[in-house]
Gaussian input, Z-matrix of N, CA and C with variables (Angstrom, degrees):
# hf/3-21g

backbone

0 1
 N
 C     1     B1
 C     2     B2     1     A1
 N     3     B3     2     A2     1     D1
 C     4     B4     3     A3     2     D2
 C     5     B5     4     A4     3     D3
 N     6     B6     5     A5     4     D4
 C     7     B7     6     A6     5     D5
 C     8     B8     7     A7     6     D6
 N     9     B9     8     A8     7     D7
 C    10    B10     9     A9     8     D8
 C    11    B11    10    A10     9     D9
 N    12    B12    11    A11    10    D10
 C    13    B13    12    A12    11    D11
 C    14    B14    13    A13    12    D12
 N    15    B15    14    A14    13    D13
 C    16    B16    15    A15    14    D14
 C    17    B17    16    A16    15    D15
 N    18    B18    17    A17    16    D16
 C    19    B19    18    A18    17    D17
 C    20    B20    19    A19    18    D18
 N    21    B21    20    A20    19    D19
 C    22    B22    21    A21    20    D20
 C    23    B23    22    A22    21    D21
 N    24    B24    23    A23    22    D22
 C    25    B25    24    A24    23    D23
 C    26    B26    25    A25    24    D24
 N    27    B27    26    A26    25    D25
 C    28    B28    27    A27    26    D26
 C    29    B29    28    A28    27    D27
 N    30    B30    29    A29    28    D28
 C    31    B31    30    A30    29    D29
 C    32    B32    31    A31    30    D30
 N    33    B33    32    A32    31    D31
 C    34    B34    33    A33    32    D32
 C    35    B35    34    A34    33    D33
 N    36    B36    35    A35    34    D34
 C    37    B37    36    A36    35    D35
 C    38    B38    37    A37    36    D36
 N    39    B39    38    A38    37    D37
 C    40    B40    39    A39    38    D38
 C    41    B41    40    A40    39    D39
 N    42    B42    41    A41    40    D40
 C    43    B43    42    A42    41    D41
 C    44    B44    43    A43    42    D42
 N    45    B45    44    A44    43    D43
 C    46    B46    45    A45    44    D44
 C    47    B47    46    A46    45    D45
 N    48    B48    47    A47    46    D46
 C    49    B49    48    A48    47    D47
 C    50    B50    49    A49    48    D48
 N    51    B51    50    A50    49    D49
 C    52    B52    51    A51    50    D50
 C    53    B53    52    A52    51    D51
 N    54    B54    53    A53    52    D52
 C    55    B55    54    A54    53    D53
 C    56    B56    55    A55    54    D54
 N    57    B57    56    A56    55    D55
 C    58    B58    57    A57    56    D56
 C    59    B59    58    A58    57    D57
 N    60    B60    59    A59    58    D58
 C    61    B61    60    A60    59    D59
 C    62    B62    61    A61    60    D60
 N    63    B63    62    A62    61    D61
 C    64    B64    63    A63    62    D62
 C    65    B65    64    A64    63    D63
 N    66    B66    65    A65    64    D64
 C    67    B67    66    A66    65    D65
 C    68    B68    67    A67    66    D66
 N    69    B69    68    A68    67    D67
 C    70    B70    69    A69    68    D68
 C    71    B71    70    A70    69    D69
 N    72    B72    71    A71    70    D70
 C    73    B73    72    A72    71    D71
 C    74    B74    73    A73    72    D72
 N    75    B75    74    A74    73    D73
 C    76    B76    75    A75    74    D74
 C    77    B77    76    A76    75    D75
 N    78    B78    77    A77    76    D76
 C    79    B79    78    A78    77    D77
 C    80    B80    79    A79    78    D78
 N    81    B81    80    A80    79    D79
 C    82    B82    81    A81    80    D80
 C    83    B83    82    A82    81    D81
 N    84    B84    83    A83    82    D82
 C    85    B85    84    A84    83    D83
 C    86    B86    85    A85    84    D84
 N    87    B87    86    A86    85    D85
 C    88    B88    87    A87    86    D86
 C    89    B89    88    A88    87    D87
 N    90    B90    89    A89    88    D88
 C    91    B91    90    A90    89    D89
 C    92    B92    91    A91    90    D90
 N    93    B93    92    A92    91    D91
 C    94    B94    93    A93    92    D92
 C    95    B95    94    A94    93    D93
 N    96    B96    95    A95    94    D94
 C    97    B97    96    A96    95    D95
 C    98    B98    97    A97    96    D96
 N    99    B99    98    A98    97    D97
 C   100   B100    99    A99    98    D98
 C   101   B101   100   A100    99    D99
 N   102   B102   101   A101   100   D100
 C   103   B103   102   A102   101   D101
 C   104   B104   103   A103   102   D102
 N   105   B105   104   A104   103   D103
 C   106   B106   105   A105   104   D104
 C   107   B107   106   A106   105   D105
 N   108   B108   107   A107   106   D106
 C   109   B109   108   A108   107   D107
 C   110   B110   109   A109   108   D108
 N   111   B111   110   A110   109   D109
 C   112   B112   111   A111   110   D110
 C   113   B113   112   A112   111   D111
 N   114   B114   113   A113   112   D112
 C   115   B115   114   A114   113   D113
 C   116   B116   115   A115   114   D114
 N   117   B117   116   A116   115   D115
 C   118   B118   117   A117   116   D116
 C   119   B119   118   A118   117   D117
 N   120   B120   119   A119   118   D118
 C   121   B121   120   A120   119   D119
 C   122   B122   121   A121   120   D120
 N   123   B123   122   A122   121   D121
 C   124   B124   123   A123   122   D122
 C   125   B125   124   A124   123   D123
 N   126   B126   125   A125   124   D124
 C   127   B127   126   A126   125   D125
 C   128   B128   127   A127   126   D126
 N   129   B129   128   A128   127   D127
 C   130   B130   129   A129   128   D128
 C   131   B131   130   A130   129   D129
 N   132   B132   131   A131   130   D130
 C   133   B133   132   A132   131   D131
 C   134   B134   133   A133   132   D132
 N   135   B135   134   A134   133   D133
 C   136   B136   135   A135   134   D134
 C   137   B137   136   A136   135   D135
 N   138   B138   137   A137   136   D136
 C   139   B139   138   A138   137   D137
 C   140   B140   139   A139   138   D138
 N   141   B141   140   A140   139   D139
 C   142   B142   141   A141   140   D140
 C   143   B143   142   A142   141   D141
 N   144   B144   143   A143   142   D142
 C   145   B145   144   A144   143   D143
 C   146   B146   145   A145   144   D144
 N   147   B147   146   A146   145   D145
 C   148   B148   147   A147   146   D146
 C   149   B149   148   A148   147   D147
 N   150   B150   149   A149   148   D148
 C   151   B151   150   A150   149   D149
 C   152   B152   151   A151   150   D150
 N   153   B153   152   A152   151   D151
 C   154   B154   153   A153   152   D152
 C   155   B155   154   A154   153   D153
 N   156   B156   155   A155   154   D154
 C   157   B157   156   A156   155   D155
 C   158   B158   157   A157   156   D156
 N   159   B159   158   A158   157   D157
 C   160   B160   159   A159   158   D158
 C   161   B161   160   A160   159   D159
 N   162   B162   161   A161   160   D160
 C   163   B163   162   A162   161   D161
 C   164   B164   163   A163   162   D162
 N   165   B165   164   A164   163   D163
 C   166   B166   165   A165   164   D164
 C   167   B167   166   A166   165   D165
 N   168   B168   167   A167   166   D166
 C   169   B169   168   A168   167   D167
 C   170   B170   169   A169   168   D168
 N   171   B171   170   A170   169   D169
 C   172   B172   171   A171   170   D170
 C   173   B173   172   A172   171   D171
 N   174   B174   173   A173   172   D172
 C   175   B175   174   A174   173   D173
 C   176   B176   175   A175   174   D174
 N   177   B177   176   A176   175   D175
 C   178   B178   177   A177   176   D176
 C   179   B179   178   A178   177   D177
 N   180   B180   179   A179   178   D178
 C   181   B181   180   A180   179   D179
 C   182   B182   181   A181   180   D180
 N   183   B183   182   A182   181   D181
 C   184   B184   183   A183   182   D182
 C   185   B185   184   A184   183   D183
 N   186   B186   185   A185   184   D184
 C   187   B187   186   A186   185   D185
 C   188   B188   187   A187   186   D186
 N   189   B189   188   A188   187   D187
 C   190   B190   189   A189   188   D188
 C   191   B191   190   A190   189   D189
 N   192   B192   191   A191   190   D190
 C   193   B193   192   A192   191   D191
 C   194   B194   193   A193   192   D192
 N   195   B195   194   A194   193   D193
 C   196   B196   195   A195   194   D194
 C   197   B197   196   A196   195   D195
 N   198   B198   197   A197   196   D196
 C   199   B199   198   A198   197   D197
 C   200   B200   199   A199   198   D198
 N   201   B201   200   A200   199   D199
 C   202   B202   201   A201   200   D200
 C   203   B203   202   A202   201   D201
 N   204   B204   203   A203   202   D202
 C   205   B205   204   A204   203   D203
 C   206   B206   205   A205   204   D204
 N   207   B207   206   A206   205   D205
 C   208   B208   207   A207   206   D206
 C   209   B209   208   A208   207   D207
 N   210   B210   209   A209   208   D208
 C   211   B211   210   A210   209   D209
 C   212   B212   211   A211   210   D210
 N   213   B213   212   A212   211   D211
 C   214   B214   213   A213   212   D212
 C   215   B215   214   A214   213   D213
 N   216   B216   215   A215   214   D214
 C   217   B217   216   A216   215   D215
 C   218   B218   217   A217   216   D216
 N   219   B219   218   A218   217   D217
 C   220   B220   219   A219   218   D218
 C   221   B221   220   A220   219   D219
 N   222   B222   221   A221   220   D220
 C   223   B223   222   A222   221   D221
 C   224   B224   223   A223   222   D222
 N   225   B225   224   A224   223   D223
 C   226   B226   225   A225   224   D224
 C   227   B227   226   A226   225   D225
 N   228   B228   227   A227   226   D226
 C   229   B229   228   A228   227   D227
 C   230   B230   229   A229   228   D228
 N   231   B231   230   A230   229   D229
 C   232   B232   231   A231   230   D230
 C   233   B233   232   A232   231   D231
 N   234   B234   233   A233   232   D232
 C   235   B235   234   A234   233   D233
 C   236   B236   235   A235   234   D234
 N   237   B237   236   A236   235   D235
 C   238   B238   237   A237   236   D236
 C   239   B239   238   A238   237   D237
 N   240   B240   239   A239   238   D238
 C   241   B241   240   A240   239   D239
 C   242   B242   241   A241   240   D240
 N   243   B243   242   A242   241   D241
 C   244   B244   243   A243   242   D242
 C   245   B245   244   A244   243   D243
 N   246   B246   245   A245   244   D244
 C   247   B247   246   A246   245   D245
 C   248   B248   247   A247   246   D246
 N   249   B249   248   A248   247   D247
 C   250   B250   249   A249   248   D248
 C   251   B251   250   A250   249   D249
 N   252   B252   251   A251   250   D250
 C   253   B253   252   A252   251   D251
 C   254   B254   253   A253   252   D252

   B1=1.4477
   B2=1.5284
   B3=1.3113
   B4=1.4460
   B5=1.5273
   B6=1.3074
   B7=1.4582
   B8=1.5107
   B9=1.2906
   B10=1.4545
   B11=1.5378
   B12=1.3171
   B13=1.4551
   B14=1.5305
   B15=1.3373
   B16=1.4600
   B17=1.5240
   B18=1.3291
   B19=1.4652
   B20=1.5264
   B21=1.3368
   B22=1.4672
   B23=1.5295
   B24=1.3178
   B25=1.4616
   B26=1.5291
   B27=1.3104
   B28=1.4719
   B29=1.5265
   B30=1.3167
   B31=1.4605
   B32=1.5267
   B33=1.3159
   B34=1.4677
   B35=1.5282
   B36=1.3174
   B37=1.4620
   B38=1.5258
   B39=1.3240
   B40=1.4644
   B41=1.5288
   B42=1.3278
   B43=1.4690
   B44=1.5264
   B45=1.3211
   B46=1.4659
   B47=1.5258
   B48=1.3134
   B49=1.4676
   B50=1.5207
   B51=1.3214
   B52=1.4629
   B53=1.5172
   B54=1.3381
   B55=1.4653
   B56=1.5194
   B57=1.3439
   B58=1.4665
   B59=1.5332
   B60=1.3178
   B61=1.4593
   B62=1.5252
   B63=1.3217
   B64=1.4620
   B65=1.5236
   B66=1.3149
   B67=1.4630
   B68=1.5292
   B69=1.3135
   B70=1.4681
   B71=1.5275
   B72=1.3297
   B73=1.4666
   B74=1.5311
   B75=1.3178
   B76=1.4737
   B77=1.5186
   B78=1.3225
   B79=1.4622
   B80=1.5289
   B81=1.3151
   B82=1.4677
   B83=1.5310
   B84=1.3329
   B85=1.4698
   B86=1.5274
   B87=1.3303
   B88=1.4590
   B89=1.5306
   B90=1.3296
   B91=1.4678
   B92=1.5338
   B93=1.3360
   B94=1.4576
   B95=1.5248
   B96=1.3070
   B97=1.4611
   B98=1.5302
   B99=1.3358
   B100=1.4635
   B101=1.5267
   B102=1.3213
   B103=1.4687
   B104=1.5229
   B105=1.3156
   B106=1.4630
   B107=1.5233
   B108=1.3298
   B109=1.4639
   B110=1.5296
   B111=1.3346
   B112=1.4675
   B113=1.5283
   B114=1.3117
   B115=1.4664
   B116=1.5300
   B117=1.3302
   B118=1.4648
   B119=1.5298
   B120=1.3286
   B121=1.4565
   B122=1.5290
   B123=1.3070
   B124=1.4606
   B125=1.5221
   B126=1.3154
   B127=1.4629
   B128=1.5310
   B129=1.3178
   B130=1.4649
   B131=1.5250
   B132=1.3273
   B133=1.4590
   B134=1.5299
   B135=1.3397
   B136=1.4733
   B137=1.5283
   B138=1.3151
   B139=1.4571
   B140=1.5181
   B141=1.3162
   B142=1.4637
   B143=1.5268
   B144=1.3356
   B145=1.4635
   B146=1.5280
   B147=1.3066
   B148=1.4720
   B149=1.5341
   B150=1.3247
   B151=1.4724
   B152=1.5234
   B153=1.3174
   B154=1.4596
   B155=1.5263
   B156=1.3175
   B157=1.4660
   B158=1.5312
   B159=1.3065
   B160=1.4610
   B161=1.5292
   B162=1.3232
   B163=1.4677
   B164=1.5224
   B165=1.3274
   B166=1.4598
   B167=1.5312
   B168=1.3065
   B169=1.4663
   B170=1.5224
   B171=1.3209
   B172=1.4628
   B173=1.5333
   B174=1.3242
   B175=1.4663
   B176=1.5297
   B177=1.3217
   B178=1.4641
   B179=1.5275
   B180=1.3161
   B181=1.4689
   B182=1.5282
   B183=1.3235
   B184=1.4717
   B185=1.5249
   B186=1.3327
   B187=1.4638
   B188=1.5208
   B189=1.3114
   B190=1.4589
   B191=1.5314
   B192=1.3269
   B193=1.4594
   B194=1.5262
   B195=1.3274
   B196=1.4696
   B197=1.5215
   B198=1.3020
   B199=1.4531
   B200=1.5300
   B201=1.3131
   B202=1.4598
   B203=1.5245
   B204=1.3152
   B205=1.4616
   B206=1.5209
   B207=1.3420
   B208=1.4687
   B209=1.5203
   B210=1.3275
   B211=1.4609
   B212=1.5122
   B213=1.3213
   B214=1.4598
   B215=1.5184
   B216=1.3082
   B217=1.4687
   B218=1.5269
   B219=1.3253
   B220=1.4657
   B221=1.5249
   B222=1.3286
   B223=1.4637
   B224=1.5208
   B225=1.3066
   B226=1.4519
   B227=1.5338
   B228=1.3285
   B229=1.4708
   B230=1.5207
   B231=1.3163
   B232=1.4668
   B233=1.5260
   B234=1.3139
   B235=1.4533
   B236=1.5157
   B237=1.3161
   B238=1.4655
   B239=1.5202
   B240=1.3378
   B241=1.4604
   B242=1.5192
   B243=1.3205
   B244=1.4598
   B245=1.5303
   B246=1.3174
   B247=1.4662
   B248=1.5278
   B249=1.3239
   B250=1.4698
   B251=1.5241
   B252=1.3056
   B253=1.4685
   B254=1.4935
   A1=110.40
   A2=117.96
   A3=121.32
   A4=113.18
   A5=119.33
   A6=124.22
   A7=116.74
   A8=117.02
   A9=122.88
   A10=110.46
   A11=116.84
   A12=122.30
   A13=111.68
   A14=117.13
   A15=120.49
   A16=111.29
   A17=115.69
   A18=120.59
   A19=110.20
   A20=116.71
   A21=121.26
   A22=110.23
   A23=117.44
   A24=121.18
   A25=110.74
   A26=117.15
   A27=121.26
   A28=111.43
   A29=117.11
   A30=121.43
   A31=110.78
   A32=116.63
   A33=120.78
   A34=110.81
   A35=116.22
   A36=120.97
   A37=110.75
   A38=116.73
   A39=120.50
   A40=110.84
   A41=117.12
   A42=121.21
   A43=110.96
   A44=116.58
   A45=120.61
   A46=110.84
   A47=117.10
   A48=120.51
   A49=111.09
   A50=117.88
   A51=122.02
   A52=112.57
   A53=116.25
   A54=120.84
   A55=113.81
   A56=117.06
   A57=121.54
   A58=108.84
   A59=115.78
   A60=123.09
   A61=111.91
   A62=114.47
   A63=121.18
   A64=109.05
   A65=115.97
   A66=121.21
   A67=109.43
   A68=116.41
   A69=121.04
   A70=111.27
   A71=117.06
   A72=120.83
   A73=111.08
   A74=116.63
   A75=120.53
   A76=110.83
   A77=116.82
   A78=120.81
   A79=110.52
   A80=116.06
   A81=120.40
   A82=110.89
   A83=116.46
   A84=121.52
   A85=111.82
   A86=117.63
   A87=121.82
   A88=113.21
   A89=116.15
   A90=122.62
   A91=111.77
   A92=115.00
   A93=121.50
   A94=107.56
   A95=117.31
   A96=120.13
   A97=111.22
   A98=114.83
   A99=119.75
   A100=109.95
   A101=116.52
   A102=120.50
   A103=111.24
   A104=116.49
   A105=121.25
   A106=110.29
   A107=116.76
   A108=120.41
   A109=109.62
   A110=116.09
   A111=120.00
   A112=111.34
   A113=117.08
   A114=121.55
   A115=110.46
   A116=116.17
   A117=120.52
   A118=111.69
   A119=116.34
   A120=119.77
   A121=113.37
   A122=117.26
   A123=120.34
   A124=113.31
   A125=117.55
   A126=120.79
   A127=113.43
   A128=116.75
   A129=120.21
   A130=113.39
   A131=117.11
   A132=120.90
   A133=114.07
   A134=120.63
   A135=118.63
   A136=113.53
   A137=117.47
   A138=120.70
   A139=113.44
   A140=116.66
   A141=121.63
   A142=110.97
   A143=115.97
   A144=120.96
   A145=108.53
   A146=116.24
   A147=122.10
   A148=111.90
   A149=118.30
   A150=121.64
   A151=110.89
   A152=116.59
   A153=121.35
   A154=110.06
   A155=115.96
   A156=120.99
   A157=110.92
   A158=117.40
   A159=120.53
   A160=111.54
   A161=117.00
   A162=120.49
   A163=111.18
   A164=116.61
   A165=119.56
   A166=110.29
   A167=117.20
   A168=121.11
   A169=110.36
   A170=116.63
   A171=122.09
   A172=111.02
   A173=116.67
   A174=121.24
   A175=110.08
   A176=117.21
   A177=120.72
   A178=111.48
   A179=117.81
   A180=120.87
   A181=110.82
   A182=116.08
   A183=120.50
   A184=110.08
   A185=116.78
   A186=121.02
   A187=110.95
   A188=116.63
   A189=121.18
   A190=110.63
   A191=116.80
   A192=121.00
   A193=111.87
   A194=117.22
   A195=121.82
   A196=112.64
   A197=118.19
   A198=122.77
   A199=112.45
   A200=118.03
   A201=120.70
   A202=111.86
   A203=117.21
   A204=121.16
   A205=110.14
   A206=116.61
   A207=120.53
   A208=111.29
   A209=116.44
   A210=120.87
   A211=111.63
   A212=116.82
   A213=120.62
   A214=111.97
   A215=117.02
   A216=121.45
   A217=110.09
   A218=116.90
   A219=121.06
   A220=110.77
   A221=116.88
   A222=120.77
   A223=110.41
   A224=116.49
   A225=120.70
   A226=110.67
   A227=116.99
   A228=121.07
   A229=111.04
   A230=116.51
   A231=121.82
   A232=110.08
   A233=117.31
   A234=120.31
   A235=113.28
   A236=117.09
   A237=118.88
   A238=110.60
   A239=117.09
   A240=119.48
   A241=111.33
   A242=118.44
   A243=121.71
   A244=110.50
   A245=116.05
   A246=120.35
   A247=112.21
   A248=116.37
   A249=120.23
   A250=113.35
   A251=116.28
   A252=119.81
   A253=111.94
   D1=15.14
   D2=-176.88
   D3=-84.96
   D4=-21.29
   D5=-171.23
   D6=-61.99
   D7=-96.92
   D8=-172.57
   D9=-76.93
   D10=113.28
   D11=-174.98
   D12=-65.62
   D13=-42.13
   D14=179.89
   D15=-62.64
   D16=-42.84
   D17=178.80
   D18=-64.21
   D19=-41.98
   D20=179.67
   D21=-61.65
   D22=-43.88
   D23=-179.55
   D24=-61.28
   D25=-43.98
   D26=179.38
   D27=-67.22
   D28=-39.08
   D29=178.64
   D30=-65.92
   D31=-43.51
   D32=176.97
   D33=-60.10
   D34=-46.58
   D35=-179.77
   D36=-60.31
   D37=-45.88
   D38=-179.92
   D39=-61.57
   D40=-41.82
   D41=179.11
   D42=-62.08
   D43=-46.24
   D44=-178.55
   D45=-64.59
   D46=-41.14
   D47=-179.97
   D48=-66.87
   D49=-47.33
   D50=-177.21
   D51=-64.34
   D52=-39.84
   D53=-174.19
   D54=-102.09
   D55=-0.41
   D56=-175.76
   D57=52.20
   D58=38.82
   D59=-173.37
   D60=-80.92
   D61=159.78
   D62=174.88
   D63=-87.76
   D64=167.38
   D65=176.86
   D66=-61.58
   D67=-41.40
   D68=179.57
   D69=-61.52
   D70=-42.75
   D71=179.41
   D72=-65.72
   D73=-40.73
   D74=178.71
   D75=-65.61
   D76=-41.30
   D77=179.14
   D78=-61.73
   D79=-42.51
   D80=179.79
   D81=-66.51
   D82=-42.61
   D83=-179.07
   D84=-61.38
   D85=-42.25
   D86=-176.12
   D87=-97.53
   D88=4.28
   D89=176.75
   D90=55.77
   D91=49.11
   D92=174.83
   D93=-133.57
   D94=170.24
   D95=-177.89
   D96=-79.84
   D97=159.50
   D98=176.51
   D99=-63.26
   D100=-33.93
   D101=178.51
   D102=-61.86
   D103=-39.80
   D104=178.89
   D105=-66.21
   D106=-41.37
   D107=178.03
   D108=-60.66
   D109=-47.86
   D110=178.84
   D111=-60.12
   D112=-45.64
   D113=-179.08
   D114=-60.40
   D115=-45.79
   D116=179.75
   D117=-62.61
   D118=-44.67
   D119=-173.48
   D120=-80.49
   D121=-38.26
   D122=-175.66
   D123=-86.84
   D124=-37.88
   D125=-173.71
   D126=-100.10
   D127=-43.75
   D128=-172.92
   D129=-88.03
   D130=-42.85
   D131=-173.38
   D132=-60.58
   D133=-39.57
   D134=179.35
   D135=-57.70
   D136=-32.69
   D137=178.52
   D138=-80.32
   D139=-19.99
   D140=-177.54
   D141=-91.76
   D142=-51.22
   D143=-175.23
   D144=-149.05
   D145=94.02
   D146=-174.58
   D147=-61.99
   D148=-40.33
   D149=-178.54
   D150=-64.03
   D151=-42.92
   D152=178.77
   D153=-65.36
   D154=-39.53
   D155=177.97
   D156=-59.74
   D157=-43.96
   D158=-178.94
   D159=-64.91
   D160=-35.61
   D161=177.72
   D162=-68.36
   D163=-45.26
   D164=-178.25
   D165=-69.90
   D166=-32.86
   D167=177.65
   D168=-60.97
   D169=-39.21
   D170=178.40
   D171=-61.00
   D172=-44.99
   D173=179.41
   D174=-65.43
   D175=-43.44
   D176=-179.11
   D177=-65.11
   D178=-36.76
   D179=176.61
   D180=-65.27
   D181=-39.51
   D182=177.27
   D183=-63.17
   D184=-44.87
   D185=178.63
   D186=-62.19
   D187=-39.54
   D188=179.66
   D189=-64.36
   D190=-39.56
   D191=179.28
   D192=-66.64
   D193=-28.92
   D194=-178.22
   D195=-92.79
   D196=-4.83
   D197=-173.56
   D198=-56.49
   D199=-45.58
   D200=-177.70
   D201=-65.25
   D202=-30.91
   D203=178.20
   D204=-69.77
   D205=-45.72
   D206=178.73
   D207=-60.37
   D208=-40.98
   D209=179.08
   D210=-63.67
   D211=-40.79
   D212=178.86
   D213=-65.23
   D214=-39.39
   D215=179.00
   D216=-65.73
   D217=-42.27
   D218=179.44
   D219=-62.87
   D220=-42.21
   D221=178.89
   D222=-65.46
   D223=-41.08
   D224=178.98
   D225=-60.83
   D226=-45.59
   D227=178.24
   D228=-61.85
   D229=-40.56
   D230=-178.97
   D231=-59.75
   D232=-49.06
   D233=-176.42
   D234=-75.21
   D235=-27.45
   D236=174.18
   D237=-67.31
   D238=-38.23
   D239=179.69
   D240=-71.98
   D241=-30.20
   D242=178.31
   D243=-69.99
   D244=-42.42
   D245=-178.63
   D246=-80.92
   D247=-10.22
   D248=179.21
   D249=75.09
   D250=27.99
   D251=179.91
   D252=-87.78

């Protein structure tokens, strides 16, 4: 997935939209860094496909709004497993 940057940006956007995925999940799926995902989606995609960018931006904003909840759940699971509850 290293070749065509425009194609990679569109593929990443489509994956995130279809799966409501996080940047971290997309990076893991395509074996690239989170920084590359951000660069492709935030900087490159608006110039390539504005409509796709607006759709993926919506999903990323939703993920950002839920981030603190996911972190709290992960911490809760961590401490429950430590205490053996």
